[in-house]
Structures are given as C-alpha cells and as structure tokens.
C-alpha positions as CSV (number, residue, x, y, z in Angstrom):
1,M,-78.3,16.6,-29.0
2,K,-74.7,16.2,-28.2
3,V,-72.5,15.2,-31.2
4,C,-68.8,14.2,-31.1
5,V,-67.0,14.4,-34.5
6,L,-64.0,12.0,-34.6
7,Q,-61.0,13.0,-36.7
8,P,-57.5,11.5,-37.1
9,D,-54.6,13.1,-35.3
10,Y,-51.9,13.5,-38.0
11,S,-49.4,15.3,-35.8
12,P,-47.2,12.2,-35.2
13,S,-47.8,10.8,-38.7
14,T,-45.8,10.7,-41.9
15,V,-49.0,10.2,-44.0
16,N,-49.8,13.1,-46.2
17,F,-53.6,12.8,-46.2
18,D,-54.9,15.3,-43.7
19,S,-54.9,18.5,-45.7
20,S,-57.7,17.3,-47.9
21,T,-59.9,15.5,-45.4
22,S,-59.8,17.4,-42.1
23,P,-63.0,19.4,-42.1
24,S,-62.9,23.1,-41.1
25,Y,-66.6,23.3,-40.4
26,F,-69.6,21.3,-39.5
27,P,-73.1,22.1,-40.7
28,N,-75.4,23.7,-38.2
29,L,-77.9,21.5,-36.3
30,K,-80.3,23.1,-33.9
31,P,-79.2,26.1,-31.7
32,E,-79.4,23.9,-28.6
33,D,-77.3,21.2,-30.1
34,E,-73.6,20.8,-29.2
35,V,-71.0,19.6,-31.7
36,N,-67.4,18.9,-30.5
37,S,-64.4,17.7,-32.5
38,V,-61.9,15.2,-31.1
39,L,-58.6,14.1,-32.6
40,L,-57.9,10.4,-32.2
41,N,-54.4,9.0,-31.9
42,K,-53.8,5.5,-33.3
43,A,-52.2,4.3,-30.1
44,T,-55.0,5.4,-27.8
45,I,-58.2,5.0,-29.9
46,Y,-60.0,2.7,-27.4
47,R,-58.9,4.6,-24.3
48,Q,-59.9,8.0,-25.8
49,L,-63.4,6.6,-26.8
50,K,-63.9,5.0,-23.4
51,E,-63.4,8.4,-21.8
52,L,-65.6,10.1,-24.3
53,K,-68.4,7.6,-23.5
54,K,-68.6,9.1,-20.0
55,E,-69.5,12.5,-21.5
56,G,-73.0,11.4,-22.8
57,Y,-72.7,11.9,-26.5
58,D,-75.8,11.0,-28.5
59,I,-73.8,10.1,-31.6
60,F,-70.2,9.9,-32.8
61,V,-69.5,11.1,-36.4
62,N,-66.6,9.0,-37.5
63,L,-64.5,10.9,-40.1
64,C,-61.4,8.8,-39.6
65,R,-60.7,7.2,-43.0
66,G,-57.2,6.0,-42.9
67,Y,-56.2,2.4,-43.7
68,R,-55.1,-0.2,-41.3
69,H,-51.4,-0.2,-42.4
70,W,-51.2,3.6,-41.9
71,D,-49.8,5.2,-38.7
72,V,-53.1,7.2,-38.2
73,P,-56.4,5.8,-36.9
74,S,-58.0,3.7,-39.6
75,C,-61.8,3.7,-40.2
76,H,-61.9,0.0,-39.3
77,E,-60.0,0.5,-36.0
78,V,-62.3,3.3,-34.9
79,M,-65.5,1.5,-35.9
80,S,-64.3,-1.7,-34.1
81,A,-63.7,0.3,-30.9
82,L,-67.0,2.1,-31.1
83,E,-68.8,-1.2,-31.5
84,A,-66.9,-2.8,-28.6
85,L,-68.0,0.1,-26.4
86,N,-71.5,-0.1,-27.8
87,L,-71.5,3.5,-28.9
88,P,-73.7,5.0,-31.7
89,Y,-71.8,6.1,-34.7
90,T,-72.1,7.2,-38.4
91,G,-70.7,5.2,-41.3
92,S,-71.0,1.7,-42.6
93,A,-70.3,-1.6,-40.9
94,T,-66.7,-2.7,-40.4
95,T,-67.1,-5.5,-42.9
96,L,-67.4,-3.2,-45.9
97,Y,-64.6,-0.6,-45.4
98,D,-61.5,-1.4,-47.4
99,S,-63.1,-4.6,-48.7
100,P,-61.5,-6.4,-51.7
101,K,-62.7,-4.9,-54.9
102,Q,-63.4,-8.4,-56.4
103,E,-66.0,-8.9,-53.6
104,M,-67.7,-5.6,-54.6
105,K,-67.8,-6.9,-58.2
106,H,-69.5,-10.1,-57.0
107,I,-72.0,-7.9,-55.3
108,A,-72.5,-5.9,-58.5
109,Y,-73.2,-9.2,-60.3
110,F,-76.0,-10.2,-57.9
111,A,-77.4,-6.6,-58.0
112,G,-77.7,-6.9,-61.8
113,V,-75.2,-4.2,-62.6
114,D,-72.5,-4.8,-65.2
115,T,-68.8,-4.5,-64.2
116,P,-65.7,-4.7,-66.4
117,A,-64.0,-8.0,-66.9
118,F,-61.2,-8.3,-64.4
119,W,-58.3,-10.2,-63.0
120,V,-56.8,-10.2,-59.5
121,A,-53.0,-10.4,-59.4
122,E,-50.5,-10.9,-56.6
123,T,-47.5,-12.0,-58.7
124,L,-46.1,-11.0,-62.1
125,T,-47.2,-14.4,-63.4
126,D,-50.8,-13.4,-62.5
127,V,-50.2,-10.2,-64.5
128,E,-48.9,-12.1,-67.5
129,N,-52.1,-14.2,-67.4
130,A,-54.2,-11.1,-67.2
131,S,-52.6,-9.7,-70.3
132,V,-53.7,-12.8,-72.2
133,E,-57.2,-13.2,-70.8
134,L,-58.3,-9.5,-70.9
135,N,-58.7,-7.1,-73.8
136,F,-56.6,-4.0,-73.9
137,P,-56.9,-1.2,-73.0
138,L,-56.8,-2.1,-69.3
139,F,-57.0,-0.3,-66.0
140,V,-54.8,-1.2,-63.0
141,K,-55.5,-0.3,-59.3
142,P,-55.0,-1.7,-55.8
143,A,-57.4,-4.6,-55.0
144,A,-58.7,-3.0,-51.8
145,S,-58.0,0.7,-51.1
146,G,-60.4,3.4,-52.1
147,D,-60.3,7.2,-52.8
148,G,-58.3,6.6,-55.9
149,L,-55.3,5.6,-53.8
150,G,-52.6,4.1,-56.0
151,I,-54.2,5.3,-59.2
152,D,-52.5,7.9,-61.4
153,A,-52.3,8.8,-65.1
154,R,-50.3,5.6,-65.7
155,S,-53.1,3.4,-64.5
156,H,-54.7,3.5,-68.0
157,I,-52.8,0.7,-69.8
158,T,-52.4,0.2,-73.6
159,T,-49.4,-2.1,-73.8
160,K,-48.1,-5.2,-72.1
161,E,-44.9,-3.4,-71.2
162,A,-46.8,-0.6,-69.5
163,L,-49.0,-3.2,-67.6
164,L,-45.9,-5.0,-66.2
165,S,-44.3,-1.7,-65.2
166,K,-47.4,-0.3,-63.3
167,A,-48.3,-3.7,-61.9
168,T,-44.8,-4.2,-60.5
169,E,-45.0,-0.8,-58.7
170,L,-48.4,-1.5,-57.2
171,I,-47.8,-5.1,-56.1
172,A,-44.8,-3.8,-54.2
173,D,-47.0,-1.3,-52.3
174,F,-50.3,-3.1,-52.1
175,D,-49.6,-6.8,-52.4
176,S,-52.7,-7.5,-54.5
177,I,-54.0,-5.5,-57.5
178,L,-57.0,-5.6,-59.7
179,I,-56.6,-5.4,-63.5
180,E,-59.8,-4.8,-65.5
181,E,-60.8,-3.9,-69.0
182,Y,-61.0,-0.1,-69.4
183,I,-64.5,1.2,-70.2
184,A,-64.4,4.3,-72.3
185,G,-67.2,6.7,-71.7
186,R,-68.7,9.1,-69.2
187,E,-68.0,8.7,-65.5
188,F,-70.6,9.5,-62.7
189,T,-70.6,9.3,-59.0
190,V,-73.8,8.7,-56.9
191,L,-74.0,9.5,-53.2
192,L,-76.4,7.4,-51.0
193,V,-77.4,7.3,-47.3
194,A,-79.4,4.5,-45.6
195,N,-82.9,5.5,-44.7
196,P,-83.6,5.0,-41.0
197,E,-87.4,4.9,-41.7
198,D,-87.2,2.4,-44.6
199,A,-84.2,0.1,-45.0
200,C,-85.3,-0.8,-48.6
201,S,-85.4,2.9,-49.8
202,P,-82.0,4.5,-49.3
203,I,-81.7,8.2,-50.0
204,V,-80.1,8.6,-53.4
205,Y,-78.6,12.0,-54.3
206,Q,-78.5,13.4,-57.8
207,P,-75.6,11.8,-59.8
208,I,-72.7,14.1,-60.7
209,E,-70.6,13.7,-63.8
210,F,-66.8,14.0,-63.9
211,V,-66.1,16.2,-66.9
212,P,-62.3,16.8,-67.0
213,P,-60.2,18.6,-69.6
214,K,-59.2,16.6,-72.6
215,D,-56.0,15.3,-71.2
216,E,-57.7,13.7,-68.2
217,H,-60.1,10.7,-68.6
218,F,-60.7,9.3,-65.1
219,Q,-60.6,10.2,-61.4
220,F,-57.5,9.4,-59.3
221,Y,-56.1,10.1,-55.9
222,D,-54.7,13.6,-56.5
223,L,-57.9,14.7,-58.4
224,K,-60.2,13.3,-55.7
225,L,-58.5,14.5,-52.6
226,R,-55.7,17.0,-53.3
227,K,-56.8,19.2,-56.1
228,S,-59.9,21.4,-56.2
229,H,-61.6,21.5,-59.6
230,P,-65.3,22.2,-58.9
231,E,-65.8,23.0,-62.6
232,W,-65.0,19.4,-63.5
233,Y,-68.1,18.1,-61.6
234,V,-71.6,18.8,-63.0
235,P,-75.0,17.3,-62.2
236,C,-76.4,14.7,-64.6
237,D,-78.6,16.6,-67.1
238,D,-80.3,13.6,-68.8
239,P,-83.4,12.7,-66.8
240,Q,-83.6,9.2,-68.1
241,L,-80.0,8.5,-67.6
242,E,-80.2,10.0,-64.1
243,L,-83.0,7.5,-63.2
244,S,-80.9,4.6,-64.5
245,L,-77.9,5.7,-62.5
246,R,-79.9,6.2,-59.3
247,D,-81.5,2.7,-59.8
248,A,-78.1,1.0,-60.4
249,A,-76.6,2.7,-57.3
250,R,-79.6,1.9,-55.2
251,R,-79.5,-1.8,-56.1
252,L,-75.7,-1.9,-55.4
253,F,-76.2,-0.2,-52.0
254,L,-79.0,-2.5,-51.0
255,E,-77.1,-5.6,-52.1
256,M,-74.1,-4.5,-49.9
257,N,-76.6,-4.3,-47.0
258,Q,-74.3,-2.4,-44.7
259,G,-76.2,0.8,-44.0
260,G,-74.4,4.1,-43.4
261,Y,-73.5,6.1,-46.5
262,A,-71.4,5.5,-49.6
263,S,-70.4,7.0,-52.9
264,I,-70.5,4.7,-56.0
265,D,-68.6,5.4,-59.2
266,L,-70.3,4.3,-62.5
267,R,-69.2,4.4,-66.1
268,V,-71.6,4.8,-69.1
269,D,-70.3,3.5,-72.4
270,E,-71.2,4.8,-75.9
271,N,-74.1,2.4,-76.0
272,G,-75.6,3.8,-72.8
273,E,-74.7,0.7,-70.7
274,I,-73.9,1.3,-67.1
275,F,-70.8,-0.3,-65.4
276,F,-69.9,-0.4,-61.8
277,L,-66.4,0.8,-61.0
278,E,-65.9,1.6,-57.3
279,V,-67.6,2.0,-54.0
280,N,-66.3,4.1,-51.2
281,S,-68.1,3.3,-47.9
282,P,-68.0,5.5,-46.1
283,C,-66.8,8.1,-48.5
284,A,-64.7,11.2,-47.8
285,V,-66.9,14.2,-47.1
286,F,-66.8,17.6,-45.3
287,G,-63.5,18.6,-47.0
288,T,-62.0,22.0,-46.3
289,Q,-62.5,24.8,-48.8
290,G,-60.3,24.2,-51.7
291,H,-60.1,20.5,-51.0
292,E,-63.7,19.5,-51.5
293,T,-64.4,15.8,-52.2
294,V,-66.7,14.4,-54.8
295,A,-69.4,14.0,-52.2
296,D,-69.0,17.6,-51.2
297,Y,-69.7,18.7,-54.8
298,I,-72.8,16.5,-54.9
299,L,-74.1,18.0,-51.7
300,K,-73.6,21.5,-53.1
301,F,-76.1,20.8,-55.8
302,D,-78.6,19.3,-53.2
303,P,-81.3,21.7,-51.7
304,A,-80.6,20.4,-48.2
305,G,-76.9,20.6,-48.7
306,H,-74.3,19.5,-46.1
307,A,-76.6,20.3,-43.2
308,G,-79.3,17.9,-44.5
309,F,-76.7,15.2,-45.1
310,F,-75.2,15.7,-41.7
311,N,-78.6,15.3,-40.0
312,Q,-79.4,12.3,-42.2
313,I,-76.3,10.3,-41.3
314,I,-76.8,11.2,-37.6
315,A,-80.4,10.0,-37.7
316,E,-79.3,6.8,-39.4
317,G,-76.5,6.2,-37.0
318,I,-78.7,6.6,-33.9
319,T,-81.6,4.5,-35.4
320,G,-79.2,1.7,-36.4
321,H,-77.6,1.7,-32.9
322,Q,-81.0,1.6,-31.2
323,R,-82.1,-1.3,-33.4
324,H,-79.2,-3.4,-32.2
325,Q,-79.8,-2.8,-28.5
326,K,-81.1,-5.6,-26.3
327,K,-84.6,-5.0,-24.9
328,Y,-83.9,-7.2,-21.9
329,R,-81.4,-7.7,-19.1
330,V,-80.1,-10.8,-17.3
331,G,-80.9,-11.0,-13.6
332,K,-81.7,-13.3,-10.7
333,S,-85.0,-15.2,-11.1
334,A,-87.4,-16.7,-8.6
335,I,-88.0,-19.6,-11.1
336,A,-84.4,-20.5,-11.6
337,T,-80.9,-19.1,-11.1
338,Y,-81.0,-16.7,-14.0
339,G,-83.7,-15.1,-16.1
340,I,-84.2,-12.3,-18.5
341,F,-86.2,-9.2,-17.6
342,A,-87.8,-6.5,-19.8
343,T,-86.0,-3.2,-19.9
344,Q,-89.0,-1.4,-21.5
345,D,-92.8,-1.8,-21.8
346,F,-94.1,-4.0,-24.6
347,K,-97.5,-4.2,-26.2
348,T,-99.0,-7.5,-27.3
349,G,-97.3,-8.6,-30.5
350,D,-94.2,-6.5,-30.1
351,A,-90.9,-8.2,-31.2
352,I,-88.7,-8.5,-28.1
353,V,-85.8,-10.6,-29.6
354,P,-85.8,-10.4,-33.4
355,G,-84.6,-13.6,-35.0
356,E,-85.8,-13.3,-38.6
357,A,-83.1,-12.3,-41.2
358,R,-80.4,-12.8,-38.6
359,T,-77.3,-15.1,-38.7
360,Q,-78.2,-18.4,-37.1
361,R,-76.0,-21.4,-36.2
362,I,-77.6,-24.4,-37.8
363,V,-76.8,-28.1,-37.8
364,T,-78.5,-31.2,-39.2
365,R,-79.8,-33.9,-36.8
366,S,-78.0,-36.5,-38.8
367,H,-74.7,-34.6,-38.3
368,V,-75.2,-34.4,-34.6
369,Q,-76.0,-38.1,-34.2
370,S,-73.1,-39.2,-36.3
371,R,-70.4,-36.7,-35.2
372,W,-71.2,-35.6,-31.7
373,T,-70.3,-37.5,-28.5
374,E,-73.1,-38.4,-26.1
375,A,-71.9,-35.8,-23.7
376,E,-72.0,-33.1,-26.4
377,Q,-75.5,-34.2,-27.5
378,G,-76.7,-34.2,-23.9
379,S,-75.3,-30.7,-23.2
380,L,-76.2,-28.8,-26.4
381,L,-79.4,-30.5,-27.6
382,R,-81.2,-29.1,-24.6
383,Y,-81.0,-25.7,-26.2
384,I,-81.9,-26.4,-29.8
385,Y,-84.8,-24.9,-31.9
386,P,-85.9,-27.3,-34.6
387,L,-86.5,-25.6,-38.0
388,G,-87.5,-28.8,-39.7
389,E,-87.4,-32.6,-39.4
390,D,-83.6,-32.6,-39.7
391,I,-82.5,-28.9,-39.2
392,L,-81.7,-27.6,-35.7
393,V,-80.7,-24.1,-34.6
394,L,-78.0,-24.0,-31.9
395,R,-77.6,-21.2,-29.4
396,D,-75.2,-18.4,-30.2
397,S,-71.4,-19.1,-30.0
398,N,-71.1,-15.9,-28.0
399,P,-72.4,-16.4,-24.5
400,G,-73.2,-12.7,-24.3
401,N,-76.0,-13.3,-26.8
402,W,-77.6,-16.3,-25.1
403,I,-81.2,-15.8,-24.2
404,L,-81.3,-17.1,-20.6
405,Q,-85.0,-17.4,-20.6
406,N,-87.1,-19.5,-18.1
407,H,-90.0,-21.8,-18.8
408,S,-93.5,-20.9,-17.7
409,C,-96.8,-22.8,-18.3
410,D,-98.4,-19.4,-18.6
411,P,-95.7,-17.4,-20.5
412,N,-95.8,-13.7,-21.5
413,T,-93.7,-14.3,-24.6
414,G,-93.7,-16.8,-27.5
415,Y,-92.0,-17.5,-30.8
416,Q,-93.6,-16.3,-34.0
417,G,-91.4,-17.8,-36.6
418,L,-87.9,-16.9,-35.3
419,D,-89.0,-13.7,-33.5
420,L,-89.7,-13.8,-29.8
421,I,-92.8,-11.6,-29.3
422,A,-94.9,-10.4,-26.4
423,L,-98.1,-12.5,-25.9
424,R,-99.6,-9.8,-23.7
425,D,-98.7,-6.3,-22.5
426,I,-95.5,-6.4,-20.5
427,K,-94.2,-3.8,-18.1
428,A,-90.5,-3.0,-17.7
429,G,-88.9,-5.1,-15.0
430,E,-91.1,-8.2,-15.6
431,E,-89.4,-11.5,-16.2
432,L,-89.8,-12.7,-19.7
433,T,-90.9,-16.3,-19.8
434,V,-91.7,-18.7,-22.6
435,D,-93.3,-22.2,-22.8
436,F,-90.4,-24.5,-23.7
437,A,-92.9,-26.9,-25.3
438,T,-93.6,-24.4,-28.0
439,F,-90.1,-24.4,-29.4
440,C,-88.0,-27.2,-28.0
441,G,-87.9,-30.6,-29.7
442,E,-88.2,-34.1,-28.2
443,D,-84.4,-34.0,-27.6
444,M,-85.1,-31.5,-24.7
445,E,-84.7,-33.2,-21.3
446,G,-87.8,-33.2,-19.2
447,F,-88.0,-31.3,-15.9
448,Q,-90.3,-30.4,-13.0
449,C,-91.8,-27.0,-13.6
450,M,-91.4,-24.4,-10.9
451,C,-93.2,-21.5,-12.6
452,G,-95.8,-21.2,-9.9
453,S,-98.6,-20.4,-12.3
454,P,-102.2,-21.6,-11.7
455,K,-101.8,-23.2,-15.1
456,C,-98.6,-25.1,-14.2
457,R,-98.5,-28.5,-15.8
458,G,-96.0,-29.8,-13.3
459,D,-93.9,-32.5,-15.0
460,I,-92.8,-31.2,-18.4
461,Q,-92.0,-34.0,-20.9
462,F,-91.2,-33.1,-24.5
463,A,-91.7,-36.4,-26.2
464,S,-95.4,-36.1,-25.2
465,C,-95.7,-33.0,-27.4
466,C,-95.7,-35.3,-30.5
467,K,-99.0,-36.5,-31.7
468,P,-99.3,-40.1,-32.7
469,G,-98.7,-40.8,-36.4
470,K,-97.0,-37.4,-37.0
471,N,-93.3,-36.6,-37.0
472,S,-92.0,-34.6,-34.1
473,T,-91.2,-31.4,-36.1
474,Y,-94.7,-31.3,-37.7
475,S,-96.4,-31.8,-34.4
476,L,-94.2,-29.3,-32.6
477,N,-94.8,-26.6,-35.1
478,L,-98.5,-27.3,-35.2
479,M,-98.6,-27.1,-31.4
480,Q,-96.6,-23.9,-31.4
481,T,-99.0,-22.2,-33.8
482,E,-102.0,-23.3,-31.9
483,M,-100.7,-22.2,-28.5
484,L,-99.5,-18.8,-29.9
485,A,-102.8,-18.1,-31.5
486,Q,-104.6,-19.0,-28.3
487,R,-102.3,-16.7,-26.2
488,V,-102.8,-13.8,-28.5
489,L,-106.5,-14.3,-28.5
490,E,-106.7,-14.4,-24.7
491,A,-104.6,-11.3,-24.5
492,S,-106.8,-9.4,-27.0
493,T,-110.0,-10.3,-25.2
494,Q,-108.8,-9.2,-21.7
495,P,-110.4,-6.0,-20.5
C-alpha cells in the first residue's frame, strides 16, 4: 500500500501552531508499504494534490488542521480539494469540521446526551442578555473553533464584569462566541473511529480523564497543544462510568453521521450526569514527543496503539471512498445516443446505484401543476420517479449525477425501493437498462421502443400502466413489484 501523509507548510506562515501538531513519526504498516510525507502550501493545495494523484497513492492521510482564516492549509480546504479530485482520504466530511458549536449541541439533544444551557453572542447586547438568562458561573469560548482555541484561564466566568471583558476580547477575534453554564465535575475525552465493516458500530476507545493540579479545572489551548503533561491524563477506572461515557460518545458520533474519526469531551457532574462539551472532528493526533495531544494519550493506553489507529483510519478512508464510487460509466449506446455501462461484474440482486438513505430532490405534483410552466413540466416530468400519489422525485441538480439509462422491455436492472439492482448476473461492459414502465409515472411521454429485445413491446405508453379503478401511483408500484419479482424469479431459475 502507498500512503501519502499531508501536513501543512508553516514556512511562510505567522501562525504558531506547527510545533505541537507536525508529527515526527508515523506508525509502521507492513514492510512492503510505502509512507511519504508532503507539505502543502495554502496557495497551491489543489495543484499539489493534482500532481500527487499521478503517483498512485492508495490513501491520503490528511493531518492539515488549520482554520480557513489562517495563512496555512485548512482542513476544510484540503478535504474539498481531495473530494474534487476524487481521492481517498482520512478524516471526517467537510460539513463537520469547524462547525458552529450550537449545531453540535442540537445534535447532542437528538442523541439524548445532555449539554449545558447556552447562549450564542455576536454583540455585547447578546452578552448582556446571556448574563440575565444563564446561571453563573459561566464558560465562554469561540462558537466554532476547536482544540481549545480562544480558551484560557479567564474563560471560566463568575461575574458579569469578567463576562463582558472576556466576551469583548473573543468577539473581536472570532465574531461569534458561545456562552454556556459551567458544569463543575470530572472531564473525560473519548476517541472514536468509524467502523468500515459496520457503520452503526464505531470503534470507541477507552475514555481518558483530565486530572490537572488544583489550580487548573478545564482543558484549554495551551494545555491541549503546547504543553506536555502526560501525568494529567489517566484512563477511566470506573467500569460502569466507562460504559456510560462510551455509550454517550457513540450516540453522539452516530448522530453526527460523518464518518472519519473524532474526539469528544464530556463532563460528569457530582450526580453522575454526563454532559457534552466539545467535539473535534477530526481531532489532532500523532503529535511530536513532548507535544502529544489528548488523542495520543488515549492511544498510549490502547493495546493496538498508534499503529492500530493509523491502520483503522486508513481502512475507513479507503472503504468510504470505494462506497462513493460509481459502478457504471456513460458511453455511446446502440439503443439511444447515451447509455450507462457496468464497470464491474454484478450478481443478481446486487445494488448498482444506491438510492436509499440518500439526499433526494422531491416535489409535490400539486406544486408542479400550480407553479411550473407547461415547458418546465414537459421537460422535467419525463424524468420523475413517483414516491406516492402526490410526491415526485426529480433528477439530481448536478448533471454529473444523472443516470442516463435507456429503456429495455427485457432489462437487466430494476428498482427495489430507491435502489437500482441487478435483475440477473451482469458482466463488466454490458449496458445497464431498465424498464421505464416500472418507475415512470403517467406523466412520462410515450415513445417507440428501440431495445431490439424479442420481448419488445414496441409502442410504450405510460397511461396504460394504470389499472382501471386504481390511482396511478398504486398501480405503478404494484406493477413494479410484480415485474421485479418476476425478473428475479426468472434469473434464479436460469441454468
């Protein structure tokens, strides 16, 4: 395996962040594996990655964790370029990194994990309101950045005067801040990695507790990334509490639904209640000796250590990338101008184009009839998939995702729910066809079939799909189910 580790080039930068995050080593893989490190410059991220694509790397380990307003490559910029170039990489989706903290609190709510009462402030008037609505003591931090950035000893607030002072400072630097009620208690961090074999069962590492000296009560930027205090981090020694912390972190991670890896900070109050504080996704890891991160301390207590984690994030990155690759290509067709062709072999029942649990563009029939022009209806209604009597699925807004599939009266694919599946064994290179009558509604314009199959019905008219006395959607779904069952039965009985 050939691995490329991406790190930020700090040489032209004024940001003092590199000494704690640039790794000095990478865990061993197999003897035959090759691991190379590349420094990315903010001005040339895309160009550098485009050149690296030619070198045949199996995975890119993205350790660039800067923020978009910094003069070094941000995590978001690097991930966006990797996705644009369709390259496999480690880390979470671009939608999660540097997300507003209030959004993470909303996620915690739906995950069933408590979070301190909070207030988002952009002005001093907002801060004044927070001082009235929330109970002191309070805690103040930037509303988006992670790693404890912007947090220091003054972030713990006991008076209104201290709140206004710290808030004024942070608003000037970060525009938006989050003010929350301070939860006194024990602080834990849990590291998680998405499981490439089971998306519902992420790998959850043993929680680690932050046990500072008496004059420190919480983690902040300098403690997390600039000072090495391994003695301040100890594994959770309470089996029942450990299970509860793992469960809370797992529910949060799954609710975020972004894959990759993350560290989650949790507080446990004197009553044993768990509160969500922060998520860093992806979190800092592989720190140099003397500048280890919290994730590094967690991995030191894990039997598989850094090597196991390194292999895990690589496996997850490769699997996630493969899952998003199209299993077909667009090409010239003998049936019509364009068609789609299999790029791999399929067995009967294999999913070719997954549609379940994917984002869909939907519209109501009543909206179309009342708001669209006749020209718009004539153009777009030919490509709809009815989900119900009044709900229609439109084709993707990105033409690159259109499924330019041709009709056949004897197709080799069909829809099972929203998934396009193989109705028989299919060889790579075969054109993938579908019977339009099994998913198009009566809005579809009729046509003369050119599929050339012995089973060709010739003139295809969609209004005739509807059985008398039944609404079109019911009849269409019934017909689709019957035809799909028949196709699969025929395929299974063939020698």
